[in-house]
C-alpha positions in Angstrom: 83.4 166.2 150.7 83.1 165.7 146.4 80.0 165.8 145.1 81.0 164.5 141.7 79.2 161.0 140.3 80.9 158.3 142.0 83.2 156.4 139.2 82.2 153.0 137.6 84.7 150.6 135.9 83.5 147.6 134.0 86.1 145.4 133.9 86.8 142.1 132.5 88.8 139.3 134.1 90.2 137.3 131.2 92.9 134.4 131.0 93.7 131.1 128.9 91.8 128.0 131.0 93.9 127.1 134.7 96.0 130.1 135.0 94.0 131.1 137.7 91.7 133.7 136.7 88.3 132.8 139.0 91.2 132.4 141.6 92.1 135.8 141.2 88.7 137.4 141.2 87.7 135.9 144.7 91.1 137.6 146.0 90.0 141.0 144.8 86.5 140.4 146.3 88.3 139.4 149.6 90.4 142.3 149.2 87.6 144.9 149.1 86.0 142.9 152.2 83.1 141.6 149.9 83.7 138.1 150.8 84.9 137.1 154.3 86.8 133.8 153.1 88.6 133.5 150.0 86.6 130.6 147.8 88.9 128.0 145.9 87.6 126.6 142.3 88.8 122.7 143.5 86.1 123.1 146.4 83.3 125.0 144.6 83.3 127.7 146.6 83.7 130.7 144.6 81.4 133.2 144.5 81.1 134.0 140.3 81.2 130.0 139.2 77.7 129.5 140.5 76.5 127.0 138.1 76.4 123.5 139.5 78.6 122.3 136.3 80.9 124.8 137.3 81.2 124.0 140.9 81.6 120.1 139.3 84.2 120.5 136.8 86.3 123.5 138.3 86.0 126.0 135.1 83.6 129.1 134.4 81.0 128.5 132.1 79.0 131.4 131.6 80.2 134.9 132.3 79.7 136.3 136.0 79.2 139.5 137.5 80.2 141.1 140.9 80.6 144.2 142.4 83.3 145.9 145.0 84.3 149.5 145.9 88.2 150.4 145.8 88.6 152.3 148.4 89.2 156.3 147.6 92.5 157.2 149.1 93.5 159.6 152.0 93.2 162.3 149.4 89.8 162.3 148.5 88.1 165.1 150.7 90.2 167.5 148.4 88.2 165.9 145.4 91.1 163.6 144.3 91.6 159.8 144.3 88.0 159.0 144.7 87.0 155.6 145.3 85.8 153.5 142.0 83.0 150.8 142.0 84.4 147.9 140.2 81.7 145.7 137.8 83.8 142.9 137.5 83.3 140.3 135.2 84.8 137.0 135.4 84.7 135.4 132.0 85.4 131.5 131.0 88.7 130.7 129.9 88.1 127.5 128.1 88.4 128.3 124.6 85.5 126.0 123.8 83.9 128.8 125.6 85.0 131.5 123.8 81.5 133.1 122.8 80.9 133.9 126.2 83.9 136.4 126.3 82.9 137.5 122.9 79.8 138.9 124.4 81.3 140.6 127.6 83.9 142.5 125.2 81.5 145.0 124.2 80.9 146.3 127.7 84.0 146.3 129.0 86.2 149.8 129.9 89.2 147.8 130.8 90.1 144.1 131.3 93.2 141.9 133.3 94.6 139.7 131.3 96.4 136.6 133.6 98.9 134.4 132.6 100.7 131.3 134.5 104.0 132.3 135.6 104.8 128.7 135.2 102.9 127.4 131.9 103.7 131.2 130.6 101.7 132.7 127.1 99.3 129.8 126.0 97.1 129.6 122.7 94.0 131.4 124.4 96.2 134.2 125.9 97.4 135.4 122.4 93.5 135.2 120.9 92.5 137.2 124.0 95.5 140.4 124.1 95.2 140.7 120.0 91.5 140.9 120.3 91.9 143.6 123.1 94.6 145.1 121.5 92.3 146.0 118.3 89.2 146.6 120.2 91.8 149.1 122.0 90.4 148.0 125.1 92.9 149.1 127.9 94.9 146.1 129.7 96.6 145.3 132.6 98.9 142.0 132.4 98.7 139.8 136.0 101.0 136.8 136.3 99.9 134.6 138.5 101.0 131.8 140.2 104.7 133.1 141.6 104.8 130.8 144.4 104.7 128.0 142.2 107.4 125.4 141.3 108.7 126.4 137.8 107.6 130.0 137.8 109.5 132.5 136.0 110.0 136.3 136.2 112.4 137.0 133.0 111.7 134.3 131.0 107.7 135.5 131.4 108.4 138.7 130.3 110.5 137.5 127.0 107.5 135.2 126.6 105.2 138.4 127.0 107.4 140.4 124.5 107.6 137.8 121.9 104.8 136.3 121.6 101.7 138.7 122.6 103.6 142.7 122.2 106.6 144.0 123.5 104.5 147.2 124.6 104.9 146.0 128.1 105.7 147.6 131.2 107.0 145.5 134.7 105.9 147.2 137.4 108.1 145.5 140.3 110.6 142.5 140.7 109.7 139.2 142.5 111.9 138.4 145.2 111.5 134.7 146.1 109.9 133.7 142.6 108.8 129.8 142.6 108.9 129.6 145.9 106.4 130.1 149.1 107.9 133.2 150.2 107.5 135.1 146.7 106.3 138.6 147.3 106.1 141.5 144.8 108.1 144.9 145.1 106.9 147.8 143.1 109.7 149.8 141.8 110.4 152.5 143.8 110.3 156.2 142.0 114.0 156.7 141.4 114.6 153.0 140.4 116.4 153.4 137.2 115.7 149.5 136.3 111.6 151.2 135.6 112.6 154.7 134.9 114.7 153.9 132.3 112.8 151.2 130.0 109.4 153.3 130.8 111.1 156.2 129.4 111.7 154.5 126.1 108.6 152.8 125.9 107.0 156.0 126.1 108.6 158.1 124.3 107.6 155.7 121.6 104.3 156.7 121.7 104.5 160.1 122.5 106.7 162.6 120.5 106.7 165.5 123.3 108.0 162.5 125.7 110.8 161.7 123.3 112.0 165.3 122.5 112.1 165.9 126.2 114.2 162.4 126.5 116.6 163.7 123.4 117.1 166.9 124.8 117.3 166.6 128.5 116.0 163.3 130.1 116.6 164.6 133.4 113.1 167.1 132.8 111.0 164.3 132.7 109.7 163.9 135.9 108.5 160.5 137.5 104.8 162.5 138.1 105.0 163.1 134.6 106.5 159.7 133.4 103.5 158.2 135.8 101.1 160.0 134.4 102.0 159.5 130.7 101.7 156.0 131.6 98.0 156.0 132.8 97.0 157.6 129.5 98.7 155.3 126.9 97.6 152.4 129.0 94.1 154.0 128.6 94.8 153.9 124.9 95.5 150.9 124.9 98.8 151.0 123.6 101.0 149.9 126.4 100.2 147.3 129.2 101.8 147.6 132.7 102.5 144.0 134.1 102.5 143.0 137.8 103.1 139.5 139.3 101.7 137.7 142.5 99.6 134.6 143.9 96.0 134.7 143.7 96.0 131.8 146.3 98.5 133.6 148.7 97.2 137.1 147.6 100.9 138.6 146.9 100.3 141.5 144.6 97.0 141.7 144.6 97.2 144.9 146.4 99.3 146.6 144.3 97.4 145.4 141.3 94.4 146.8 142.7 95.9 150.3 143.0 96.9 150.0 139.1 93.4 149.3 138.6 92.1 152.0 140.2 95.2 154.6 138.7 95.7 153.4 135.0 92.1 152.2 133.8 89.9 154.4 132.7 86.2 155.0 134.4 82.9 155.0 132.4 82.1 157.9 130.7 78.3 158.9 129.8 75.6 161.1 131.9 72.9 159.4 133.5 70.7 162.4 132.1 71.7 161.5 128.5 69.4 159.7 126.1 69.5 156.3 127.2 72.0 153.7 125.6 72.8 150.1 126.5 73.7 146.9 125.5 72.4 143.1 126.1 75.7 141.6 126.7 73.6 138.1 128.8 70.0 136.6 128.9 69.0 134.1 131.2 65.8 132.6 132.4 64.4 134.1 136.4 62.9 131.3 138.6 59.6 131.6 136.9 60.8 131.2 133.5 61.1 134.8 132.6 64.1 136.5 130.7 66.3 138.4 132.5 68.7 140.6 131.0 72.0 142.4 131.6 72.6 145.6 130.5 75.7 147.8 130.5 74.6 151.1 130.4 76.5 153.3 128.4 74.3 156.4 129.0 71.0 157.8 130.4 68.6 155.8 133.4 66.2 153.2 133.0 63.9 152.9 135.7 60.9 150.4 136.6 58.1 150.9 134.8 60.1 152.6 132.0 59.1 151.8 128.2 62.4 151.4 126.5 63.0 151.1 122.8 65.0 148.0 121.6 67.0 147.5 118.7 69.7 145.8 116.9 72.4 148.1 116.8 73.2 147.5 113.5 74.3 150.2 111.3 71.5 150.9 108.6 69.1 149.2 111.1 67.2 152.3 111.4 66.8 152.7 115.1 64.6 150.4 117.7 62.9 148.2 115.9 60.6 147.4 118.8 59.6 148.5 122.4 59.3 146.5 125.9 58.3 147.7 129.8 60.6 147.1 132.5 59.1 145.3 135.0 62.1 145.2 137.3 65.8 146.6 137.7 68.5 144.9 139.9 72.1 146.7 139.8 75.1 145.0 141.3 76.6 146.5 144.3 79.3 145.3 146.6 79.3 141.3 145.8 75.3 140.8 144.9 72.5 142.4 143.1 69.9 144.1 145.0 66.7 145.8 143.6 66.8 149.1 142.9 63.9 151.4 141.2 66.7 152.5 138.0 70.3 151.7 136.8 72.1 154.4 135.5 75.2 155.2 133.3 78.5 153.2 133.8 76.1 150.5 135.7 75.1 146.7 134.8 71.9 146.4 135.6 69.4 143.3 135.6 66.4 144.0 133.7 62.8 141.9 133.8 59.8 142.2 131.8 61.6 142.5 128.1 59.9 139.2 126.9 61.2 139.2 123.6 64.9 140.7 124.2 68.2 139.0 122.6 71.6 139.2 123.3 73.2 141.7 121.3 70.4 144.2 121.5 70.2 147.9 122.2 68.3 149.6 124.7 67.7 153.2 123.7 70.0 154.5 121.0 72.9 152.9 119.7 76.5 154.1 120.1 77.7 155.3 117.2 81.0 153.3 115.2 79.7 150.4 117.3 77.8 146.8 116.9 77.4 145.2 120.0 76.3 141.8 118.0 79.5 142.2 116.2 81.7 139.1 116.5 85.5 139.4 117.5 86.5 135.6 117.3 86.3 132.9 114.8 82.6 131.4 114.6 82.2 127.5 115.7 83.4 125.2 113.3 81.8 121.7 114.5 78.5 120.9 114.5 76.6 117.8 115.6 73.0 116.2 115.3 71.3 116.0 118.7 68.7 113.6 119.4 66.7 112.3 122.8 66.9 108.8 124.2 63.5 108.7 124.6 61.4 109.7 120.9 58.4 111.4 123.2 61.1 114.0 123.9 61.4 115.6 121.1 59.4 118.4 121.5 60.6 119.2 125.2 64.3 119.1 123.5 63.2 121.5 121.1 62.4 124.0 123.7 65.1 123.4 125.8 67.8 124.0 122.8 65.8 127.0 122.2 66.3 128.0 125.9 69.9 127.4 125.4 70.2 129.3 122.5 69.0 132.3 124.0 71.9 132.3 126.5 74.4 131.5 123.3 73.1 132.3 120.0 76.0 131.0 118.2 75.3 127.2 118.8 73.1 128.0 116.2 70.1 126.0 116.5 68.8 123.8 112.9 65.2 122.2 113.2 64.3 119.8 110.2 61.2 119.1 110.5 61.2 116.2 108.0 64.0 114.3 109.4 62.8 115.3 112.7 66.4 116.1 113.5 67.8 119.1 115.6 71.4 120.1 114.5 73.4 122.7 116.8 77.1 124.5 116.3 80.0 123.8 118.7 83.6 125.0 119.6 84.6 121.9 120.9 84.1 118.5 122.7 83.7 120.4 125.7 80.8 122.1 125.2 79.6 119.4 123.6 79.7 117.3 127.1 78.3 120.6 128.5 74.9 120.7 126.6 74.7 117.4 127.1 74.9 117.5 131.3 73.0 120.7 131.0 70.1 118.9 129.3 70.1 116.4 131.7 70.4 118.4 135.0 68.0 121.7 134.0 65.4 119.7 132.0 65.8 116.1 133.0 66.3 115.0 129.0 68.9 112.4 128.2 70.3 113.1 125.0 72.9 111.5 122.7 75.1 113.0 119.6 75.9 111.9 116.5 80.2 112.2 115.3 81.2 116.4 115.7 81.3 117.1 111.8 82.9 120.2 110.7 80.8 123.4 109.4 82.8 124.5 106.2 81.9 127.5 104.1 81.2 127.9 100.5 83.0 131.1 98.5 81.6 132.5 95.3 84.4 131.6 92.3 82.9 133.5 89.4 80.0 135.6 88.2 76.9 134.1 87.5 73.1 136.0 86.6 69.9 134.9 86.2 66.3 136.3 86.2 62.8 135.6 85.6 60.1 138.0 84.4 56.6 138.0 85.7 53.8 136.1 83.3 56.4 133.8 82.0 56.7 130.2 82.2 57.8 128.8 84.3 57.8 132.0 86.8 54.5 131.2 88.7 54.9 134.5 90.5 54.0 138.0 90.1 57.6 139.4 90.5 60.4 139.7 88.5 63.7 139.3 89.4 66.9 139.2 88.3 70.5 138.9 90.3 74.0 139.1 89.6 76.7 137.3 91.7 80.2 138.6 92.3 83.0 137.2 94.2 83.8 139.3 97.4 87.1 140.0 99.4 86.9 137.4 102.3 85.9 139.5 105.4 83.7 141.8 103.5 80.6 140.0 104.0 77.2 140.0 101.9 76.7 143.3 100.0 73.6 143.8 98.2 73.3 146.3 95.6 70.4 147.8 93.1 71.1 148.0 89.4 67.5 149.2 88.8 66.3 152.4 89.8 65.0 152.4 93.1 61.9 154.2 92.4 60.9 151.2 89.9 59.0 149.3 92.7 58.0 149.7 96.0 60.6 149.7 98.4 59.1 147.2 100.9 60.0 144.7 97.3 62.9 145.6 97.3 63.3 144.9 101.0 61.9 141.6 100.4 64.5 140.8 98.2 67.3 142.2 100.3 66.3 139.7 102.7 65.7 136.6 101.3 69.2 137.4 99.6 70.5 137.3 102.8 68.4 134.3 104.5 69.3 132.1 101.3 72.9 132.5 101.4 72.7 130.6 104.5 72.8 127.6 102.6 74.8 127.6 99.4 74.7 125.1 96.8 76.4 122.5 98.7 74.4 123.5 101.5 77.4 125.6 103.5 76.9 129.1 104.2 78.0 131.6 101.7 80.0 134.6 103.7 81.3 136.6 101.2 79.7 138.0 98.1 78.3 140.5 96.0 74.9 140.5 95.0 73.3 143.0 92.7 69.7 143.1 91.4 69.9 143.4 87.5 66.0 143.2 86.9 62.5 144.1 88.5 58.9 144.3 88.1 55.6 144.1 89.5 51.6 144.6 88.6 50.6 147.2 91.0 47.7 146.6 93.6 44.2 146.2 91.6 40.6 145.5 93.3 37.5 144.0 91.9 34.7 146.2 91.1 32.8 146.4 94.5 36.4 147.4 95.6 38.3 144.1 97.3 41.6 143.3 96.6 42.7 140.6 94.4 45.8 139.0 95.4 45.3 136.8 92.1 46.4 140.5 90.1 48.4 141.9 92.5 52.1 141.6 93.2 52.8 141.2 97.1 56.5 140.9 98.8 55.5 137.5 99.2 55.8 136.9 95.0 59.5 138.9 96.2 60.1 136.4 98.5 59.0 133.2 97.0 61.0 134.0 93.6 64.4 135.5 94.8 65.6 131.9 96.3 65.0 130.6 92.8 66.9 133.3 90.8 69.6 133.4 93.5 70.2 129.8 93.1 70.3 129.8 89.7 72.4 132.5 89.6 75.0 130.6 92.1 74.8 127.6 89.8 76.1 129.8 86.8 79.1 131.5 88.8 80.2 128.3 90.8 80.8 127.9 94.4 83.8 126.2 96.3 83.7 124.6 99.6 85.9 125.8 101.9 87.1 123.9 105.3 88.1 125.7 108.4 92.2 125.0 109.2 93.7 125.5 112.8 97.4 127.4 113.6 99.1 124.2 115.4 101.6 124.9 117.8 103.4 121.6 118.8 106.6 121.3 120.9 108.1 117.8 121.3 111.0 116.1 122.7 113.7 115.8 119.9 113.9 111.9 119.4 110.2 111.6 119.0 110.0 113.8 115.9 110.5 111.2 113.2 107.1 109.5 114.8 105.2 112.6 114.6 106.1 114.3 111.4 104.6 111.1 109.2 101.3 111.4 111.8 101.0 115.1 110.7 101.1 114.3 107.2 98.5 111.9 107.6 96.3 114.1 109.2 96.7 116.8 106.2 98.6 119.0 108.4 101.1 121.4 106.8 103.8 122.1 109.1 106.4 124.7 108.8 110.1 124.8 109.1 111.0 123.2 112.6 113.1 125.1 115.0 115.2 123.7 117.7 115.1 124.5 121.4 117.1 122.6 123.8 116.1 119.1 124.1 112.8 120.0 122.0 111.5 120.6 118.7 109.0 123.1 118.0 107.0 123.0 115.3 104.0 125.6 113.6 101.8 124.8 111.1 98.5 124.4 109.7 95.8 121.6 110.0 92.2 120.9 109.4 89.7 121.8 112.0 88.5 118.4 112.3 91.6 116.9 112.2 92.6 118.3 115.8 91.0 116.2 118.1 92.5 113.1 116.8 95.8 114.7 117.2 95.1 115.4 120.4 94.2 112.0 121.1 97.3 110.5 119.4 99.8 113.0 120.8 100.6 111.4 124.0 101.3 108.1 122.3 104.1 109.3 120.0 105.9 111.8 122.6 105.4 109.7 125.7 102.9 112.3 127.3 105.6 115.4 127.0 103.9 116.8 124.0 102.3 120.5 124.4 100.1 121.2 121.4 98.2 124.5 121.1 95.8 125.1 118.2 93.6 127.9 117.4 91.2 128.6 114.4 93.1 130.8 111.7 91.6 130.4 108.6 89.5 128.7 105.8 90.9 126.8 103.0 89.8 125.0 99.7 88.7 121.8 100.3 91.6 119.4 98.4 90.9 116.1 97.1 88.9 113.5 98.0 84.6 114.0 97.9 83.3 117.8 98.7 81.5 117.7 101.9 77.8 118.9 101.6 75.7 119.4 104.3 72.5 118.1 104.0 69.1 120.9 103.5 66.9 121.6 106.6 63.5 122.3 106.4 64.0 125.9 107.3 66.5 126.5 104.4 64.6 128.9 101.8 65.2 127.0 98.8 64.0 124.1 100.2 60.5 125.6 101.1 60.4 127.6 98.0 60.8 124.3 95.3 58.2 122.6 97.2 55.8 126.1 96.8 56.9 126.4 93.2 55.9 122.5 92.6 52.7 123.3 94.7 52.1 126.4 92.5 52.5 124.9 89.2 50.7 121.6 89.7 47.8 124.1 91.3 48.3 126.2 87.7 48.7 123.8 85.3 52.1 124.2 84.6 52.1 127.7 84.5 51.0 131.1 86.4 47.0 131.4 85.9 47.2 134.9 87.7 46.3 137.9 85.6 47.2 136.6 82.3 47.4 139.5 79.6 48.5 142.2 81.8 51.6 144.4 81.6 54.1 144.6 84.4 55.1 147.9 86.1 59.2 148.1 86.4 62.0 147.0 84.1 
């Protein structure tokens, strides 16, 4: 027998809602012998939809992990064709839960994208494959529901090529498509319907195959073409397409063979330095945190003390540590207690009390940010209020736990107004939060009307500074800052326009951290995602002591002085630079009956949508364009009445645009806003000092 370590593949199943993703997961588990009967989403009997809410609603809300083994092929004894252990991660298909998908992407070796043979490519399908290709995640496509009336073969392939990518390889034919007798027949080795287009596609990405094809096409053996197909699939440049039915099992065996042959196994050795990524956090029965960790290398054992970091470039390594008290590993359909979790595996670790989603266990992978964002952030927010005022404290605790599982809800607490706000992707997510609070925490809540989350962008250049020991500066610090615009997507860049040695590094770090914190709420209260901030002035008073040797804070600068002063200087600079509020825009695709187009177009205008030139398709009009995010829900409600229920709408966040006309939307500042706190502190200090800084008068400051 071959003695090498077993192959492991961490596989994501992704799809637009209702394409049959969870049903396919069930069929794969059944084919592998993990379950005796195939569960049904409608019956709430599937293995991966374990939450009560998921069973009630028939949708996936949280990602779930389940393991199975694809058996070895007949020649495994010779060291070839070994079995593969698959850690399958079932992800939500509804766009309101895209954050769950995002957290999974960084731990995948490969993916299966499920598309309905009836509906074809849908809005979420495009978002998913675009992201998978950008991240170079090898992806197979499974066209499901081939047995359903209205299922198409050529039409769906054309749809995929036009709206997703032309780099696809159909792997067989589907006799009887659209009927209960549908079956998937893989192409034979010598079938020109497969070999010719396959060769042409592979040649487009491989010059050696292109040369051989041009010189002597017959020299390209079928085995060489299959090997090249596997190689290019693993590089995520081509995507094999399988057809079938998760309900009947048609095509699932061929898909399983494709997973084993075409997708890459995990790399990284169990003896290498520990490196893992936390992609999910939940609470155990006793309330303890349970971290789901994909191990990329190394081994973590029970009672190991592990380093924990954020994984950000420049993070400087692990910032904290924790002791693992137990390890569970996924094995053949369930998670089982083990002594260790090794490279390639997914484990559930307990004992790490302050663990967060996106954290790195051990050494970060080079060039990879596990907490990076691949999809658009939430564009909606709402205030959550308990129906019983006495439940305010319990509500905050409950929402804090939900934020552990989904950090993008961005919990915002305002102690002054006694309000809690959360960020959302959509109305369904809000309904799920409400149901979760009621069922899991016994809290009945209400929501205010959902509002749009805007951003602010710097439009000019502005500078401001405060000098130590000069009114009205009450802090023992000199800070000068210049703010300039930055390209969209550039993020916040902090630069030094003074010498690094002009004051202790801790003070520079305090300024930089406070700049990032302050920019979460700009002049109008919205986050400023992109700008350049340069420190132009710095100064401090060195540590001073009384004659008896005790440290005197009133005579010496501290990091607190810089943290208190920086927001005031930064906001002054922002006011001089000016900011513009931008609102989120969705790209829409609207298919309506031709005779209703005259009613739809004025409605779009009233909603401030910007439609592009329409095209005709038979008896329908196809219209694409942009619409403010806050108007999408209204359009969804209006469309059935405008189109006799025949209109089809797809939308997805696309970009931000300046708010034009009307009142510029502002966001009320919260108790956590740095400017709010520092303005209050400034008033207190000035009142205490009688209008100026009484600390250390007459001393000269160090720095420039």
